PDB file of N, CA, C and O in Angstrom:
ATOM      1  N   MET A   1       8.364  21.841  32.660  1.00  0.00           N
ATOM      2  CA  MET A   1       7.486  22.164  31.555  1.00  0.00           C
ATOM      3  C   MET A   1       7.317  20.917  30.684  1.00  0.00           C
ATOM      4  O   MET A   1       8.288  20.240  30.347  1.00  0.00           O
ATOM      5  N   LYS A   2       6.087  20.635  30.337  1.00  0.00           N
ATOM      6  CA  LYS A   2       5.786  19.448  29.538  1.00  0.00           C
ATOM      7  C   LYS A   2       5.988  19.762  28.061  1.00  0.00           C
ATOM      8  O   LYS A   2       5.496  20.771  27.554  1.00  0.00           O
ATOM      9  N   GLU A   3       6.712  18.889  27.384  1.00  0.00           N
ATOM     10  CA  GLU A   3       6.949  19.064  25.956  1.00  0.00           C
ATOM     11  C   GLU A   3       5.734  18.548  25.190  1.00  0.00           C
ATOM     12  O   GLU A   3       5.230  17.457  25.457  1.00  0.00           O
ATOM     13  N   VAL A   4       5.290  19.327  24.267  1.00  0.00           N
ATOM     14  CA  VAL A   4       4.128  18.938  23.474  1.00  0.00           C
ATOM     15  C   VAL A   4       4.606  18.305  22.179  1.00  0.00           C
ATOM     16  O   VAL A   4       5.364  18.909  21.420  1.00  0.00           O
ATOM     17  N   THR A   5       4.160  17.099  21.940  1.00  0.00           N
ATOM     18  CA  THR A   5       4.493  16.417  20.696  1.00  0.00           C
ATOM     19  C   THR A   5       3.208  15.934  20.054  1.00  0.00           C
ATOM     20  O   THR A   5       2.270  15.533  20.743  1.00  0.00           O
ATOM     21  N   PRO A   6       3.172  15.975  18.743  1.00  0.00           N
ATOM     22  CA  PRO A   6       1.961  15.489  18.073  1.00  0.00           C
ATOM     23  C   PRO A   6       1.795  13.997  18.301  1.00  0.00           C
ATOM     24  O   PRO A   6       2.769  13.247  18.348  1.00  0.00           O
ATOM     25  N   GLU A   7       0.550  13.584  18.442  1.00  0.00           N
ATOM     26  CA  GLU A   7       0.271  12.170  18.634  1.00  0.00           C
ATOM     27  C   GLU A   7       0.563  11.416  17.349  1.00  0.00           C
ATOM     28  O   GLU A   7       0.314  11.906  16.247  1.00  0.00           O
ATOM     29  N   LYS A   8       1.086  10.240  17.509  1.00  0.00           N
ATOM     30  CA  LYS A   8       1.346   9.410  16.341  1.00  0.00           C
ATOM     31  C   LYS A   8       0.028   8.825  15.862  1.00  0.00           C
ATOM     32  O   LYS A   8      -0.804   8.377  16.651  1.00  0.00           O
ATOM     33  N   SER A   9      -0.132   8.841  14.581  1.00  0.00           N
ATOM     34  CA  SER A   9      -1.353   8.294  14.002  1.00  0.00           C
ATOM     35  C   SER A   9      -1.309   6.777  14.070  1.00  0.00           C
ATOM     36  O   SER A   9      -0.287   6.160  13.771  1.00  0.00           O
ATOM     37  N   SER A  10      -2.412   6.190  14.461  1.00  0.00           N
ATOM     38  CA  SER A  10      -2.481   4.734  14.514  1.00  0.00           C
ATOM     39  C   SER A  10      -2.738   4.156  13.127  1.00  0.00           C
ATOM     40  O   SER A  10      -2.538   2.965  12.886  1.00  0.00           O
ATOM     41  N   GLU A  11      -3.184   5.018  12.227  1.00  0.00           N
ATOM     42  CA  GLU A  11      -3.437   4.559  10.865  1.00  0.00           C
ATOM     43  C   GLU A  11      -2.154   4.668  10.055  1.00  0.00           C
ATOM     44  O   GLU A  11      -1.496   5.708  10.036  1.00  0.00           O
ATOM     45  N   LYS A  12      -1.826   3.611   9.412  1.00  0.00           N
ATOM     46  CA  LYS A  12      -0.652   3.589   8.548  1.00  0.00           C
ATOM     47  C   LYS A  12      -1.108   3.848   7.128  1.00  0.00           C
ATOM     48  O   LYS A  12      -2.270   3.647   6.776  1.00  0.00           O
ATOM     49  N   GLU A  13      -0.166   4.299   6.328  1.00  0.00           N
ATOM     50  CA  GLU A  13      -0.488   4.525   4.929  1.00  0.00           C
ATOM     51  C   GLU A  13      -0.895   3.205   4.289  1.00  0.00           C
ATOM     52  O   GLU A  13      -0.281   2.168   4.541  1.00  0.00           O
ATOM     53  N   ILE A  14      -1.914   3.250   3.476  1.00  0.00           N
ATOM     54  CA  ILE A  14      -2.408   2.048   2.811  1.00  0.00           C
ATOM     55  C   ILE A  14      -1.457   1.708   1.665  1.00  0.00           C
ATOM     56  O   ILE A  14      -1.189   2.561   0.819  1.00  0.00           O
ATOM     57  N   PRO A  15      -0.947   0.485   1.624  1.00  0.00           N
ATOM     58  CA  PRO A  15      -0.036   0.092   0.540  1.00  0.00           C
ATOM     59  C   PRO A  15      -0.702   0.245  -0.822  1.00  0.00           C
ATOM     60  O   PRO A  15      -1.913   0.078  -0.960  1.00  0.00           O
ATOM     61  N   GLN A  16       0.110   0.566  -1.821  1.00  0.00           N
ATOM     62  CA  GLN A  16      -0.415   0.816  -3.159  1.00  0.00           C
ATOM     63  C   GLN A  16      -1.208  -0.369  -3.694  1.00  0.00           C
ATOM     64  O   GLN A  16      -2.241  -0.174  -4.334  1.00  0.00           O
ATOM     65  N   LEU A  17      -0.754  -1.578  -3.450  1.00  0.00           N
ATOM     66  CA  LEU A  17      -1.474  -2.746  -3.975  1.00  0.00           C
ATOM     67  C   LEU A  17      -2.893  -2.825  -3.433  1.00  0.00           C
ATOM     68  O   LEU A  17      -3.812  -3.213  -4.155  1.00  0.00           O
ATOM     69  N   GLN A  18      -3.079  -2.462  -2.171  1.00  0.00           N
ATOM     70  CA  GLN A  18      -4.420  -2.477  -1.586  1.00  0.00           C
ATOM     71  C   GLN A  18      -5.234  -1.272  -2.055  1.00  0.00           C
ATOM     72  O   GLN A  18      -6.432  -1.383  -2.317  1.00  0.00           O
ATOM     73  N   ARG A  19      -4.573  -0.128  -2.156  1.00  0.00           N
ATOM     74  CA  ARG A  19      -5.259   1.101  -2.544  1.00  0.00           C
ATOM     75  C   ARG A  19      -5.872   0.975  -3.931  1.00  0.00           C
ATOM     76  O   ARG A  19      -6.955   1.502  -4.186  1.00  0.00           O
ATOM     77  N   TYR A  20      -5.183   0.280  -4.825  1.00  0.00           N
ATOM     78  CA  TYR A  20      -5.644   0.167  -6.210  1.00  0.00           C
ATOM     79  C   TYR A  20      -6.078  -1.246  -6.569  1.00  0.00           C
ATOM     80  O   TYR A  20      -6.032  -1.633  -7.736  1.00  0.00           O
ATOM     81  N   ALA A  21      -6.493  -2.009  -5.584  1.00  0.00           N
ATOM     82  CA  ALA A  21      -6.862  -3.407  -5.812  1.00  0.00           C
ATOM     83  C   ALA A  21      -8.007  -3.559  -6.803  1.00  0.00           C
ATOM     84  O   ALA A  21      -8.056  -4.545  -7.537  1.00  0.00           O
ATOM     85  N   HIS A  22      -8.917  -2.616  -6.837  1.00  0.00           N
ATOM     86  CA  HIS A  22     -10.098  -2.738  -7.695  1.00  0.00           C
ATOM     87  C   HIS A  22     -10.058  -1.828  -8.909  1.00  0.00           C
ATOM     88  O   HIS A  22     -11.087  -1.562  -9.530  1.00  0.00           O
ATOM     89  N   ARG A  23      -8.873  -1.353  -9.243  1.00  0.00           N
ATOM     90  CA  ARG A  23      -8.764  -0.487 -10.417  1.00  0.00           C
ATOM     91  C   ARG A  23      -8.820  -1.334 -11.688  1.00  0.00           C
ATOM     92  O   ARG A  23      -8.464  -2.513 -11.676  1.00  0.00           O
ATOM     93  N   PRO A  24      -9.268  -0.724 -12.778  1.00  0.00           N
ATOM     94  CA  PRO A  24      -9.296  -1.468 -14.039  1.00  0.00           C
ATOM     95  C   PRO A  24      -7.878  -1.714 -14.546  1.00  0.00           C
ATOM     96  O   PRO A  24      -6.955  -0.966 -14.225  1.00  0.00           O
ATOM     97  N   SER A  25      -7.721  -2.748 -15.323  1.00  0.00           N
ATOM     98  CA  SER A  25      -6.411  -3.025 -15.917  1.00  0.00           C
ATOM     99  C   SER A  25      -6.137  -1.989 -17.008  1.00  0.00           C
ATOM    100  O   SER A  25      -7.044  -1.300 -17.475  1.00  0.00           O
ATOM    101  N   LEU A  26      -4.874  -1.897 -17.397  1.00  0.00           N
ATOM    102  CA  LEU A  26      -4.530  -0.976 -18.485  1.00  0.00           C
ATOM    103  C   LEU A  26      -5.237  -1.391 -19.771  1.00  0.00           C
ATOM    104  O   LEU A  26      -5.615  -0.539 -20.575  1.00  0.00           O
ATOM    105  N   ALA A  27      -5.414  -2.683 -19.967  1.00  0.00           N
ATOM    106  CA  ALA A  27      -6.132  -3.160 -21.156  1.00  0.00           C
ATOM    107  C   ALA A  27      -7.574  -2.658 -21.157  1.00  0.00           C
ATOM    108  O   ALA A  27      -8.113  -2.296 -22.203  1.00  0.00           O
ATOM    109  N   GLU A  28      -8.191  -2.640 -19.981  1.00  0.00           N
ATOM    110  CA  GLU A  28      -9.571  -2.137 -19.886  1.00  0.00           C
ATOM    111  C   GLU A  28      -9.617  -0.629 -20.109  1.00  0.00           C
ATOM    112  O   GLU A  28     -10.554  -0.123 -20.727  1.00  0.00           O
ATOM    113  N   ILE A  29      -8.624   0.084 -19.618  1.00  0.00           N
ATOM    114  CA  ILE A  29      -8.599   1.541 -19.772  1.00  0.00           C
ATOM    115  C   ILE A  29      -8.387   1.928 -21.227  1.00  0.00           C
ATOM    116  O   ILE A  29      -9.085   2.795 -21.753  1.00  0.00           O
ATOM    117  N   PHE A  30      -7.422   1.283 -21.877  1.00  0.00           N
ATOM    118  CA  PHE A  30      -7.070   1.669 -23.238  1.00  0.00           C
ATOM    119  C   PHE A  30      -7.892   0.967 -24.297  1.00  0.00           C
ATOM    120  O   PHE A  30      -8.026   1.475 -25.410  1.00  0.00           O
ATOM    121  N   GLY A  31      -8.445  -0.195 -23.974  1.00  0.00           N
ATOM    122  CA  GLY A  31      -9.178  -0.939 -24.989  1.00  0.00           C
ATOM    123  C   GLY A  31      -8.255  -1.243 -26.154  1.00  0.00           C
ATOM    124  O   GLY A  31      -7.057  -1.455 -25.965  1.00  0.00           O
ATOM    125  N   VAL A  32      -8.792  -1.266 -27.322  1.00  0.00           N
ATOM    126  CA  VAL A  32      -7.986  -1.460 -28.524  1.00  0.00           C
ATOM    127  C   VAL A  32      -7.827  -0.091 -29.167  1.00  0.00           C
ATOM    128  O   VAL A  32      -8.631   0.322 -30.003  1.00  0.00           O
ATOM    129  N   TRP A  33      -6.769   0.603 -28.756  1.00  0.00           N
ATOM    130  CA  TRP A  33      -6.565   1.943 -29.293  1.00  0.00           C
ATOM    131  C   TRP A  33      -5.929   1.850 -30.662  1.00  0.00           C
ATOM    132  O   TRP A  33      -5.002   1.072 -30.885  1.00  0.00           O
ATOM    133  N   LYS A  34      -6.431   2.639 -31.554  1.00  0.00           N
ATOM    134  CA  LYS A  34      -5.946   2.602 -32.937  1.00  0.00           C
ATOM    135  C   LYS A  34      -5.250   3.903 -33.326  1.00  0.00           C
ATOM    136  O   LYS A  34      -4.661   3.993 -34.404  1.00  0.00           O
ATOM    137  N   SER A  35      -5.312   4.896 -32.468  1.00  0.00           N
ATOM    138  CA  SER A  35      -4.718   6.181 -32.825  1.00  0.00           C
ATOM    139  C   SER A  35      -3.974   6.770 -31.637  1.00  0.00           C
ATOM    140  O   SER A  35      -4.205   6.391 -30.488  1.00  0.00           O
ATOM    141  N   LYS A  36      -3.078   7.704 -31.934  1.00  0.00           N
ATOM    142  CA  LYS A  36      -2.357   8.399 -30.865  1.00  0.00           C
ATOM    143  C   LYS A  36      -3.329   9.187 -29.997  1.00  0.00           C
ATOM    144  O   LYS A  36      -3.150   9.283 -28.783  1.00  0.00           O
ATOM    145  N   LYS A  37      -4.353   9.748 -30.620  1.00  0.00           N
ATOM    146  CA  LYS A  37      -5.334  10.537 -29.867  1.00  0.00           C
ATOM    147  C   LYS A  37      -6.002   9.662 -28.808  1.00  0.00           C
ATOM    148  O   LYS A  37      -6.105  10.064 -27.649  1.00  0.00           O
ATOM    149  N   ARG A  38      -6.451   8.485 -29.193  1.00  0.00           N
ATOM    150  CA  ARG A  38      -7.104   7.566 -28.248  1.00  0.00           C
ATOM    151  C   ARG A  38      -6.120   7.109 -27.171  1.00  0.00           C
ATOM    152  O   ARG A  38      -6.471   7.018 -25.994  1.00  0.00           O
ATOM    153  N   ARG A  39      -4.880   6.821 -27.587  1.00  0.00           N
ATOM    154  CA  ARG A  39      -3.841   6.427 -26.628  1.00  0.00           C
ATOM    155  C   ARG A  39      -3.629   7.541 -25.615  1.00  0.00           C
ATOM    156  O   ARG A  39      -3.603   7.296 -24.409  1.00  0.00           O
ATOM    157  N   ASN A  40      -3.480   8.760 -26.107  1.00  0.00           N
ATOM    158  CA  ASN A  40      -3.217   9.889 -25.225  1.00  0.00           C
ATOM    159  C   ASN A  40      -4.384  10.175 -24.290  1.00  0.00           C
ATOM    160  O   ASN A  40      -4.176  10.608 -23.156  1.00  0.00           O
ATOM    161  N   GLU A  41      -5.601   9.939 -24.748  1.00  0.00           N
ATOM    162  CA  GLU A  41      -6.776  10.144 -23.894  1.00  0.00           C
ATOM    163  C   GLU A  41      -6.802   9.164 -22.727  1.00  0.00           C
ATOM    164  O   GLU A  41      -7.373   9.473 -21.681  1.00  0.00           O
ATOM    165  N   GLY A  42      -6.202   8.003 -22.882  1.00  0.00           N
ATOM    166  CA  GLY A  42      -6.173   7.009 -21.818  1.00  0.00           C
ATOM    167  C   GLY A  42      -5.038   7.194 -20.822  1.00  0.00           C
ATOM    168  O   GLY A  42      -5.098   6.686 -19.702  1.00  0.00           O
ATOM    169  N   ILE A  43      -4.007   7.918 -21.228  1.00  0.00           N
ATOM    170  CA  ILE A  43      -2.839   8.083 -20.367  1.00  0.00           C
ATOM    171  C   ILE A  43      -3.177   8.862 -19.101  1.00  0.00           C
ATOM    172  O   ILE A  43      -2.810   8.446 -18.001  1.00  0.00           O
ATOM    173  N   GLU A  44      -3.861   9.970 -19.243  1.00  0.00           N
ATOM    174  CA  GLU A  44      -4.142  10.838 -18.088  1.00  0.00           C
ATOM    175  C   GLU A  44      -4.939  10.116 -16.994  1.00  0.00           C
ATOM    176  O   GLU A  44      -4.502  10.127 -15.843  1.00  0.00           O
ATOM    177  N   PRO A  45      -6.075   9.495 -17.292  1.00  0.00           N
ATOM    178  CA  PRO A  45      -6.813   8.819 -16.212  1.00  0.00           C
ATOM    179  C   PRO A  45      -6.084   7.589 -15.664  1.00  0.00           C
ATOM    180  O   PRO A  45      -6.197   7.279 -14.478  1.00  0.00           O
ATOM    181  N   SER A  46      -5.337   6.889 -16.522  1.00  0.00           N
ATOM    182  CA  SER A  46      -4.632   5.717 -16.013  1.00  0.00           C
ATOM    183  C   SER A  46      -3.589   6.119 -14.969  1.00  0.00           C
ATOM    184  O   SER A  46      -3.334   5.377 -14.020  1.00  0.00           O
ATOM    185  N   HIS A  47      -2.993   7.291 -15.149  1.00  0.00           N
ATOM    186  CA  HIS A  47      -1.991   7.773 -14.191  1.00  0.00           C
ATOM    187  C   HIS A  47      -2.635   8.485 -13.006  1.00  0.00           C
ATOM    188  O   HIS A  47      -2.387   8.119 -11.857  1.00  0.00           O
ATOM    189  N   ARG A  48      -3.444   9.480 -13.265  1.00  0.00           N
ATOM    190  CA  ARG A  48      -3.976  10.325 -12.188  1.00  0.00           C
ATOM    191  C   ARG A  48      -5.129   9.679 -11.420  1.00  0.00           C
ATOM    192  O   ARG A  48      -5.197   9.798 -10.197  1.00  0.00           O
ATOM    193  N   THR A  49      -6.015   9.011 -12.107  1.00  0.00           N
ATOM    194  CA  THR A  49      -7.180   8.420 -11.449  1.00  0.00           C
ATOM    195  C   THR A  49      -6.878   7.046 -10.863  1.00  0.00           C
ATOM    196  O   THR A  49      -7.274   6.737  -9.739  1.00  0.00           O
ATOM    197  N   TYR A  50      -6.175   6.230 -11.634  1.00  0.00           N
ATOM    198  CA  TYR A  50      -5.977   4.845 -11.222  1.00  0.00           C
ATOM    199  C   TYR A  50      -4.585   4.548 -10.667  1.00  0.00           C
ATOM    200  O   TYR A  50      -4.321   3.425 -10.237  1.00  0.00           O
ATOM    201  N   GLY A  51      -3.703   5.530 -10.673  1.00  0.00           N
ATOM    202  CA  GLY A  51      -2.419   5.388  -9.992  1.00  0.00           C
ATOM    203  C   GLY A  51      -1.360   4.556 -10.674  1.00  0.00           C
ATOM    204  O   GLY A  51      -0.381   4.163 -10.038  1.00  0.00           O
ATOM    205  N   TYR A  52      -1.532   4.276 -11.961  1.00  0.00           N
ATOM    206  CA  TYR A  52      -0.470   3.564 -12.655  1.00  0.00           C
ATOM    207  C   TYR A  52       0.732   4.485 -12.804  1.00  0.00           C
ATOM    208  O   TYR A  52       0.578   5.681 -13.052  1.00  0.00           O
ATOM    209  N   ARG A  53       1.922   3.929 -12.654  1.00  0.00           N
ATOM    210  CA  ARG A  53       3.143   4.707 -12.816  1.00  0.00           C
ATOM    211  C   ARG A  53       3.400   4.928 -14.301  1.00  0.00           C
ATOM    212  O   ARG A  53       2.983   4.142 -15.151  1.00  0.00           O
ATOM    213  N   GLN A  54       4.096   6.018 -14.583  1.00  0.00           N
ATOM    214  CA  GLN A  54       4.391   6.346 -15.975  1.00  0.00           C
ATOM    215  C   GLN A  54       5.132   5.209 -16.679  1.00  0.00           C
ATOM    216  O   GLN A  54       4.864   4.923 -17.846  1.00  0.00           O
ATOM    217  N   LYS A  55       6.053   4.565 -15.981  1.00  0.00           N
ATOM    218  CA  LYS A  55       6.804   3.461 -16.599  1.00  0.00           C
ATOM    219  C   LYS A  55       5.908   2.259 -16.872  1.00  0.00           C
ATOM    220  O   LYS A  55       6.117   1.550 -17.856  1.00  0.00           O
ATOM    221  N   GLU A  56       4.916   2.017 -16.022  1.00  0.00           N
ATOM    222  CA  GLU A  56       3.979   0.911 -16.256  1.00  0.00           C
ATOM    223  C   GLU A  56       3.149   1.179 -17.510  1.00  0.00           C
ATOM    224  O   GLU A  56       2.952   0.296 -18.344  1.00  0.00           O
ATOM    225  N   ILE A  57       2.671   2.409 -17.621  1.00  0.00           N
ATOM    226  CA  ILE A  57       1.861   2.798 -18.783  1.00  0.00           C
ATOM    227  C   ILE A  57       2.694   2.690 -20.050  1.00  0.00           C
ATOM    228  O   ILE A  57       2.247   2.144 -21.058  1.00  0.00           O
ATOM    229  N   ALA A  58       3.914   3.217 -19.984  1.00  0.00           N
ATOM    230  CA  ALA A  58       4.807   3.187 -21.147  1.00  0.00           C
ATOM    231  C   ALA A  58       5.092   1.753 -21.587  1.00  0.00           C
ATOM    232  O   ALA A  58       5.066   1.450 -22.780  1.00  0.00           O
ATOM    233  N   ALA A  59       5.362   0.882 -20.634  1.00  0.00           N
ATOM    234  CA  ALA A  59       5.645  -0.517 -20.964  1.00  0.00           C
ATOM    235  C   ALA A  59       4.436  -1.165 -21.632  1.00  0.00           C
ATOM    236  O   ALA A  59       4.585  -1.904 -22.605  1.00  0.00           O
ATOM    237  N   TYR A  60       3.248  -0.893 -21.116  1.00  0.00           N
ATOM    238  CA  TYR A  60       2.036  -1.459 -21.703  1.00  0.00           C
ATOM    239  C   TYR A  60       1.842  -0.968 -23.138  1.00  0.00           C
ATOM    240  O   TYR A  60       1.491  -1.742 -24.028  1.00  0.00           O
ATOM    241  N   LEU A  61       2.076   0.327 -23.347  1.00  0.00           N
ATOM    242  CA  LEU A  61       1.852   0.927 -24.663  1.00  0.00           C
ATOM    243  C   LEU A  61       3.006   0.699 -25.629  1.00  0.00           C
ATOM    244  O   LEU A  61       2.858   0.910 -26.833  1.00  0.00           O
ATOM    245  N   GLY A  62       4.153   0.270 -25.112  1.00  0.00           N
ATOM    246  CA  GLY A  62       5.308   0.067 -25.981  1.00  0.00           C
ATOM    247  C   GLY A  62       5.968   1.366 -26.397  1.00  0.00           C
ATOM    248  O   GLY A  62       6.505   1.478 -27.499  1.00  0.00           O
ATOM    249  N   VAL A  63       5.925   2.352 -25.504  1.00  0.00           N
ATOM    250  CA  VAL A  63       6.561   3.645 -25.771  1.00  0.00           C
ATOM    251  C   VAL A  63       7.540   3.945 -24.637  1.00  0.00           C
ATOM    252  O   VAL A  63       7.544   3.262 -23.613  1.00  0.00           O
ATOM    253  N   HIS A  64       8.358   4.958 -24.826  1.00  0.00           N
ATOM    254  CA  HIS A  64       9.285   5.385 -23.782  1.00  0.00           C
ATOM    255  C   HIS A  64       8.502   6.147 -22.719  1.00  0.00           C
ATOM    256  O   HIS A  64       7.522   6.824 -23.030  1.00  0.00           O
ATOM    257  N   TYR A  65       8.938   6.035 -21.456  1.00  0.00           N
ATOM    258  CA  TYR A  65       8.195   6.705 -20.383  1.00  0.00           C
ATOM    259  C   TYR A  65       8.187   8.221 -20.544  1.00  0.00           C
ATOM    260  O   TYR A  65       7.292   8.884 -20.018  1.00  0.00           O
ATOM    261  N   THR A  66       9.160   8.786 -21.258  1.00  0.00           N
ATOM    262  CA  THR A  66       9.134  10.236 -21.477  1.00  0.00           C
ATOM    263  C   THR A  66       7.977  10.630 -22.392  1.00  0.00           C
ATOM    264  O   THR A  66       7.496  11.762 -22.332  1.00  0.00           O
ATOM    265  N   THR A  67       7.530   9.706 -23.236  1.00  0.00           N
ATOM    266  CA  THR A  67       6.352   9.961 -24.072  1.00  0.00           C
ATOM    267  C   THR A  67       5.126  10.131 -23.185  1.00  0.00           C
ATOM    268  O   THR A  67       4.313  11.030 -23.398  1.00  0.00           O
ATOM    269  N   VAL A  68       5.002   9.267 -22.201  1.00  0.00           N
ATOM    270  CA  VAL A  68       3.891   9.347 -21.255  1.00  0.00           C
ATOM    271  C   VAL A  68       3.977  10.660 -20.478  1.00  0.00           C
ATOM    272  O   VAL A  68       2.972  11.350 -20.312  1.00  0.00           O
ATOM    273  N   SER A  69       5.160  11.000 -20.010  1.00  0.00           N
ATOM    274  CA  SER A  69       5.366  12.244 -19.272  1.00  0.00           C
ATOM    275  C   SER A  69       4.990  13.450 -20.128  1.00  0.00           C
ATOM    276  O   SER A  69       4.351  14.386 -19.646  1.00  0.00           O
ATOM    277  N   HIS A  70       5.387  13.424 -21.395  1.00  0.00           N
ATOM    278  CA  HIS A  70       5.080  14.525 -22.305  1.00  0.00           C
ATOM    279  C   HIS A  70       3.563  14.679 -22.487  1.00  0.00           C
ATOM    280  O   HIS A  70       3.043  15.795 -22.466  1.00  0.00           O
ATOM    281  N   VAL A  71       2.868  13.573 -22.662  1.00  0.00           N
ATOM    282  CA  VAL A  71       1.410  13.624 -22.823  1.00  0.00           C
ATOM    283  C   VAL A  71       0.761  14.207 -21.569  1.00  0.00           C
ATOM    284  O   VAL A  71      -0.141  15.040 -21.665  1.00  0.00           O
ATOM    285  N   LEU A  72       1.220  13.771 -20.391  1.00  0.00           N
ATOM    286  CA  LEU A  72       0.668  14.297 -19.137  1.00  0.00           C
ATOM    287  C   LEU A  72       0.939  15.779 -18.987  1.00  0.00           C
ATOM    288  O   LEU A  72       0.063  16.525 -18.549  1.00  0.00           O
ATOM    289  N   ASN A  73       2.140  16.222 -19.343  1.00  0.00           N
ATOM    290  CA  ASN A  73       2.474  17.645 -19.246  1.00  0.00           C
ATOM    291  C   ASN A  73       1.669  18.476 -20.231  1.00  0.00           C
ATOM    292  O   ASN A  73       1.229  19.578 -19.902  1.00  0.00           O
ATOM    293  N   CYS A  74       1.474  17.958 -21.436  1.00  0.00           N
ATOM    294  CA  CYS A  74       0.664  18.681 -22.429  1.00  0.00           C
ATOM    295  C   CYS A  74      -0.786  18.762 -21.973  1.00  0.00           C
ATOM    296  O   CYS A  74      -1.446  19.784 -22.163  1.00  0.00           O
ATOM    297  N   HIS A  75      -1.277  17.694 -21.375  1.00  0.00           N
ATOM    298  CA  HIS A  75      -2.657  17.683 -20.881  1.00  0.00           C
ATOM    299  C   HIS A  75      -2.825  18.732 -19.790  1.00  0.00           C
ATOM    300  O   HIS A  75      -3.834  19.437 -19.756  1.00  0.00           O
ATOM    301  N   ASN A  76      -1.848  18.841 -18.900  1.00  0.00           N
ATOM    302  CA  ASN A  76      -1.894  19.864 -17.836  1.00  0.00           C
ATOM    303  C   ASN A  76      -1.879  21.254 -18.426  1.00  0.00           C
ATOM    304  O   ASN A  76      -2.616  22.135 -17.984  1.00  0.00           O
ATOM    305  N   HIS A  77      -1.045  21.448 -19.414  1.00  0.00           N
ATOM    306  CA  HIS A  77      -0.931  22.771 -20.064  1.00  0.00           C
ATOM    307  C   HIS A  77      -2.240  23.135 -20.761  1.00  0.00           C
ATOM    308  O   HIS A  77      -2.708  24.269 -20.657  1.00  0.00           O
ATOM    309  N   ASP A  78      -2.831  22.170 -21.471  1.00  0.00           N
ATOM    310  CA  ASP A  78      -4.096  22.420 -22.162  1.00  0.00           C
ATOM    311  C   ASP A  78      -5.239  22.680 -21.179  1.00  0.00           C
ATOM    312  O   ASP A  78      -6.119  23.496 -21.453  1.00  0.00           O
ATOM    313  N   ALA A  79      -5.227  21.995 -20.048  1.00  0.00           N
ATOM    314  CA  ALA A  79      -6.285  22.169 -19.057  1.00  0.00           C
ATOM    315  C   ALA A  79      -6.251  23.545 -18.413  1.00  0.00           C
ATOM    316  O   ALA A  79      -7.283  24.045 -17.964  1.00  0.00           O
ATOM    317  N   LYS A  80      -5.081  24.161 -18.363  1.00  0.00           N
ATOM    318  CA  LYS A  80      -4.955  25.487 -17.740  1.00  0.00           C
ATOM    319  C   LYS A  80      -5.422  26.600 -18.653  1.00  0.00           C
ATOM    320  O   LYS A  80      -5.608  27.730 -18.201  1.00  0.00           O
ATOM    321  N   ARG A  81      -5.617  26.306 -19.923  1.00  0.00           N
ATOM    322  CA  ARG A  81      -6.050  27.338 -20.880  1.00  0.00           C
ATOM    323  C   ARG A  81      -7.500  27.660 -20.716  1.00  0.00           C
ATOM    324  O   ARG A  81      -8.031  28.505 -21.437  1.00  0.00           O
TER     325      ARG A  81
END
């Protein structure tokens, strides 16, 4: 009896650096933010759309990464309403 095994994909996962090579910089995403509201509005797309890690965003903004996580969680909660 012949054992059936799934074929291995010839395509490898695209490395993150290549996947996001043409993404805007965090400076372009956030611009010159003057308020928490503007800062928080930039966190969600920088993470979900452009693939920046929470720690990268936090370092750029000068906040703790849990602040970024909290903003993302609140955004998810608000979106479900």
